[in-house]
N, C-alpha and C positions, 0 to 999 in steps of 0.2 A: 849398471848403475843408478843408485836411489838420487831423484830428485823430485822437487816440485812442481808442480802444473806451470807455477808460474814461471819459473826458470826454464823448466820444457819450451812453452810457448813461445819465451825468448830466444832462445837459442833456435829453434824449427823456423821462426820469421826471419833471421838472418840468414840461414841457410837456405832460404825459400830466396833472398836478393831486397828483403826490406832496409832500407838502409836510412829513411826518412821516415818519421813521425809526426802528426799534427793531433796533441789534445790536451786536454784538460784533467790532472791526476785528483781524484777523490777515493774517499775512504773505503768504497766498496771494490776499487781495483786498485789500489795501492800496492798490494802484493807482487802484481807483474812490473808495475814500476819500479821496486827495489830491484831487479835483474834487468831494469831497462837501463839504469843510469851507468852502468858499467858496459854495458852492450854499444859494438859499433854500428846505432842507430841516431841518427841527429834527432832530437826531439825541438819541438818547437812549441809552446804555450799559448793556446788559444784564449780568446776571450769568451769565445761561445760555440757549443759543444755542435752547433750546426755548421760552423764556418769550419770546424776540424774535418769535415768531411769534404765542404768546398774545395777549400787548400787542397786535401789529399788528391782531390779529381781534378785540380787545375795542374798540379805535380804529374800528375799521369798524362795527361793531355800533351803536357810539352815536352814530358821526358819520355815516356811509355814506358814507365816501369812502375810498378805497385808500391804505392805508399800505404800506411797506415794509421786510421782514425781511431782513436781510443777515448775514452772516457769511464766515470765511474756510471751508478746505477739510477734509477728513476728517471726525473725529469731531466736529468741530462743525456742519458739515451735515448729517450724519446725526443728530444732536440736532435736527433741524427738521421731522422726520420726524411726530412724535406732533403738533406743533402742526400740519401742514398736514393731517393725518386730522382733526383737530377740527374744523378750520375747512373742510373741503372737506365733509364730512357734512352740517355744518350752512348749508350753501352762500355761505360766506364768501368775496370776494375779496380775497385778500393776495398781495403781488408777496413774491416771494424771490426771491434775489438772493446765490449764493455763488462763493464762488474753486476753483479746481482748478488741478493740477499743470502744468506746460507741456504742450502737444500732443505733442510729440516724445516723452514720457514717458509717455505713457497706454500702458497693456497690459504696463508695465514691473515694477509694483508701489512705484512710487516714494513716497515718506516723504508721508503723510494725501493718499492720493489714493485714490477710491472713485468707483463710478460711480453719479452722484447721479437723472440723469433716468432709470436704470432702476430703482432703486432705490424713488420715489418714482411711477411710473408710474401706480399705482393710488387716489393719494391728491392728485392735480390733476387738473386742467382739459389739462393739456398740461408736458411737462418737455424743454426744450432745453439742448444742450452746445454753445455757440456756439465752431464750430473754424476759422471766416473771419471774419475782420475786416468784410468788406462784406456779411456775413449780418446783422450786428446789428440795422440799422435795420427790417428785416423783421420779425425776430421779437419784438423788444420791440412791432411796433407790432399783430404777431398775438396778443402777449401780453396786453395792454393789451383787445384785442378780447375774447378769452376768456373775460377775468376777469368781463366785465361783460355777455356775453352770454346768454338763454337763463337757465338755472338759472346762478347767479353760482358762482366757486370760485376757490380759490389756483392758482397758475402757479410754476415755478421756471425760472429761468435760470442756466446753470452758466457762468461765466466763466473759463477757462485763463489761467494767470498773461500768457504770452505774447501772447495773445489782447488781453489787458486793454491791452498796452504795443504793439500795434501800431496802424499808423495805416489811415487808411481816408478816402477823399473825401467829406464830408458835410455839409451845411448845415441848421441846425434848423428855417432856416425854411419849409425842402424838406417837412418831415416834416410828415403830418396825420395827425390820432390818427381810428382809422375810426369811422363812424355805427354805434351799434347798434340792429338793426332789431327792434321789440315786435311780436311775434307777435299778431294778435288772434284772435277767436274765428270758426268755421265758424257764419255765423247759423242754417242749417237745425239744428244741434245744439243752437243757443242757443232756438230756439223748440221743441223738443221737451223739453229740459230743464224749460222752462214749464209743458209740458203733461204731464209728470210729476208738477210739483209740484201741478198743477189737479187731476189724477185721486189725489193722498195724501191720505190724513187726519189724519197726523200726522208732518211733516217735520223735520226739525231739518238745520241748516247746522252745518258743522264750519270754523272760521275755523284754518288751518294757517299755520305760520312764514314762508310765501310772502306771504303777505298782509301783514307787516309788512315782509319784503325790500321788496315792492311799492308802501309806504304807502298801500293800499287799504282798511285796517281800517275807517274810516267807512263808507265805502262798503258793506263788508259787515253794516255793523251798519244802516244804512239801507235796505237789501234787507230784513234780518230786520224791522225795525218795519215797513215796507208787508206785509209778508205773515203779521207775526205767529207767527214762526217762530220757538222756541228757538234758542240760538248757544252750541254747546261747543267748546271752543278745546283745541288740541293742545298739549302742554308749552312748546313754539318759540312759539306764540301768546298763551302768557300775558300779560295787561294789556291786549291788543287790543280788548276791549268793559269797561266801568268794572266793577268787582267787583258795585256794588249796580245796575246798569243791569236793567231788567224781566225782559229777556232773555236774561239771563247765566245758564246752565245749567252752567258750571265747565268743570273734565276732564274726559275721559273716559280710562281709562287702568286697567293692572294694578297700577302703582307710585305713579305720580304725580297720578292721577288720584281725581275727589273723587265722593261719594256720590251727590250729584245730577246730577253729568255721567253717570255710569253708569246711573243709574235712568232719566233722561231721554231717554238715548241707545237703551237698549233696551225703552222704549217708541216708538219712532219707526219709521215704514211707508217713510220714503224718506231718505236721507243724500244730502248734496251737501257732495262735499267739496272745497274750495277751497283750492288753494297748500299741499296737506298729502302726507305720504307714507305713512300707512297702517303707521307703523312696528308693530315688536312689541309695544312696553312701551304701546301706545296701543290695541292691538287686543286683546293675548291669545288666547287661544284663537278661531281663526278662523270656527270652527262656530258658537260662539256667539255672536260678532259678526257674521258675516254672516245667519244665518238669519231669515228672513220679513223681510228688508229688501232695497230697490232701491238702487242708488247709481248717483251721478252723481261724475264725479272731475274736477275742473279742475285742470290742471298746465300751467306752460309747458314742462317738459322730457318730452318723448314716451315715453321709457323708464318712466320714474311710473307711467304708467296703464295698470294690468294687472300690475305688476311683483309683488305681494302677492295678487291676485284681481283676476278680471276683474271691472268696473264694468260695470252695465247701457248706461251710458252714459259716455264719455271726451271730455273736449275739452281740447284743446292750446291755449294761450294764457295770455298774460300776465294775471294774475290781476285786476289793475284793469278791463283791456279786457272780461274777459270779466263781472266783475261788473256794470261799467256797463251792457251790452249788457243782461244779463238783466232790470235795473232798466227800462230801455226797452221792453224786451218785454212784461213783466208790467203797465206803464202802456198799453202797446198793447191788451193782452188784457183789459183791465178788471180785473185778476185782485187780489183784495181779501183781506181777513186769512183765512186757511187753516183755523183753528180757536184762534181766539179763546180758549173756555174753557180750554184747555190751557196757553194763554200766560199768560192770566192766572194760574194757579196756580203760577207759578215761584217769585216772590219768597218766599211762605210756605213752597214747598217749599225753598227753598235753606235757607232760617232752621233748618226740620224736620231738616234733614240734615245739618247744619254740623258740624264734629267739635269736640268739648271743646278748649278752651285756656287755660282760666284756671285750672288747678292753681297750689296756693299751697304747696308742699314746697321743703325744703331738703337735698340738691341739687336743682336745677331740672329740673325738668321740661323736655324738651326742647319738647315742644309751647308750652310757656310762653315760651321763649327766642322763637319767632317774634310770637308775642302781641305783647310787647313791641318788638319789631323793630317790627311792624305799626304802631303806636300812637308809636314814636319819630319816624318818617322821613315826610316829606311825599310828596308824588306827583311831583316831578322826582328824586328820589333814583334812582338807578341800581344793580342790585345785580347779582353775580357769584356765580355756585354751578357746584361742579363734579360729581362724583359722590357714589354712598354714601346711606347711610342719610340723611346731612344733606340732600343734593338731595332725596330723596323729601319729608323733612319741609316742607321749604321750597318743593316745587310743591303739594304737599295746601295748607298752612296759610297760606303768604306772601299779603298783600294788594297785589295791586297794581292801578290804575287805570288806567295809559296805556301805550300800544302804545310798545315800545321800551326801557325799563326795565327790563325782566326779561332778563338775557342771559345765561342758564345754555350750558353744555357738552352739549348734546343726543344727537344720535347716536351721540356717540363716548363720552360719561361718563368726561372725562378726571379724573382727581385730579391737581393741578398748573393746571390753567388758571385759578383760582379767582383767586390774588393777580395775578402778571401782566396778566389781562385787566382786572380793575379798576384797575391803573396806567394801562394804555391808555386806559379809559373815561375816568380822570381827565385824561390828555391832552386827550382829546376836549371832554371838557364838563369845564372847571374850574372853573365857577362851581356845580356843583351835587355832592350830597355820592355819593361812588362807595363800595358797601359790598360787602364780601364775606364769606357764611356757609360757612365752611370747618371741617369736623371736625379732631378734634386730629390725627389719624394724615394726613391731607389736606394738613393746613398742613404737613407736612415735606417736601413734593413743592412746587417754586417757590417756595417759602417766603422764600428767599433774595430776591426781589425786591421784598420789603418796603425793603431797604435801597436801591433802585434808586428807588423813591417818595420815602423819606427826603431822598435824595441830592439828586435834582430837584424838593425842595419840591412834592411833588404826591401830600397826604396823603389816604389811604385809610382807611379804619376796615374792621378787621376784627375779626368776631365769631367764636370759636370754641366751636363746640359740643362740650367735652369729655367724651364720655362714658367713656375709658379703654379703648376697644372697637374693634374693627372691625367695627360693630355692622352693617350688612348684611350681611356673610362670616357674621358668627356665627349670624345667621336664616338665612342659607340652608343654612350648615352641621346646624342643629336638624333640618332636612326627610330630613337622612339621619342622624339619631340620633347625630351626634357634636357635638365643641365641640374645637377645636383650633387654637392658635398665633393666636387673636385678643382673648385677653384682656392690655390693657396698665395695669396697676393702677399704673404708674412714669409714664405721664400724667398723676397726680393725684394722687400721693404724695410729692411732691415731688423726684423723681430728677428726673425731665425737667421745667425751669421755663419754660413760656413768657411769662413776665412779663420773666424775664431776655432770652429770645430777643428780646421784639420790643425791648424797651431796648437793645439790643446792634444789633438794626437802626435804630435810630433812633426807635422809636415809645414814645409815652406807652402806659403796659401797665398792668393791672390784673387781679385775678382775683376774681371773683364767685362767692357761694357762693347767694343766693334770689333772689326775683321780684324784690323792691324794690333789691334793690342793683344787679343788672340795668338797673333802671328807671333808676336815678341815673348808672350808668356810660353808659349810652347819650346822658344828657344832658352829662355830662362832656365824650363822645368828638366831639360836633357842635361842642360850644362850642371845644374845643380844636385841632381841625381847620381851622374856621374863622379864628382867632386867630392861631394860632402857625405853622400851615404844617406841623406834627407829626403823621403817621400814627400812630393810637390802635389798641391791642389791646387786648380782652377777652375774658381766658379765662373764660369760663362754665361751672362746673362742673355738670356734669348727673349724673340720674339712669343708673346705667352699664347697666342690663340692659333698658331701654326698645325694643319692637320696633316698628317701623310697620307700615300698613294696607298689606297687598298679598295678590294672589291669582294664580292662573293664567287666571283667566275674569274677565273685568269684571261677571257676574253671582253671582263667589263670592268678593267679596272678604273676607279675616281682617280681624278687628279685633282691635286687640290694647291696647284701653284699658284701662289701670291700674285698680287700685280704691285710689283716694287720695283 
């Protein structure tokens, strides 16, 4: 049957399972919006195009379901880039659709015309400009396949205006979504891995973000329990093993790492990395990280193995299938606990090395903010966080007991991800609290999306860790022996009023100066969002000059514990 490309793309998106869209309509994409109006796709009009992608990203992380980010051409489309990069590096599939000028105008510099496929080629799995109407079904079929295949990630489809209005012969019943193969491991390599475990005296398992994406965190814990091997998590895998599990040895890293994670890792002779990337904030100085250890690296993406350093054994596989194969082979080999005495010591070590959080001063110590947040919310709460010193404290100090509840911008470290992602989470999981932790400076990136959450009655809770500084940048500058352009006293002295900002965006908002004040405010925030449907913003006035623990090597983390 005859239909326009605009109608066909909407029908294809529905058949592929798109139920939710975050977008901003515009002249260059309105033909598609004509058919979205009556489609079974719930649309949320955002306030900035970057936020469309972050919201779709947060939705995906919370629901494991692809959402659509859609906008017009030119500067609207280019605003997608940061969101695409954020989703791409964290392996999140997001479908991005943007408008474009007419095909006959391309290359003539018409109004709002920019080559998006060329711009985003390094931050998407693939990007297309649909130049012929008849090409659309095959492009969309490939787009959905690539988003889901192997290491997931975003794609972008650019639609020139005349192509959107052009007709093609298309019957949605003839469109068949492609099956996505799930690669399993080479069993000879699995046997080799088990032999390496058998030969080790102090192995450690790294649970990476890929384990959460694959949904195999319970299987990783089962493998650890069988062998009594401690589990450390990457930042993206926070929550993949309960905080109080006897084998949970925390994070490894030079910033969001934890003392127990770094200690246990350094005491290990064999490292089994599952679904992780060995990123720089995890490893720090590679000589320290690698020396004296053998490595097994399991990843679904072949290019990840050996990207940072060459492991002794690389296994290309879906994380869940690889872990199940390891469990089967461990059972077949009759392999029991490797070093039970070491495993038994972890709970006491975790308690001994825990960072202090119970500071009782006013203004509030940032550490205490996270203690109060830990105590205020249950294990079903979702958290988003973006970048900077607030993110580092969050990674170090927050208690997360369930996989997929802690949803940070990891590889990109994107200021501005926090609020729209929290909104996307609330759309995906309306029955749970969605909380974002953001610095006073970070709030000004995409903070306008609070108004979207308010308008659609998807209440999020915003906790502002207000230290009136670009805290992480100040700390970095101190290493060069200077401090410049990082002091923001006006964020606390009343010149900039975040309470009024929150109220202007539809929030109930308040400012707190003490731990008890914060505790009470969090109680009110939960009750208010549950009963009124309004967002809640808490401006927590914090100590200005507190630094965070970090270093260049996991063996040399400098602690900045205050004397209070």
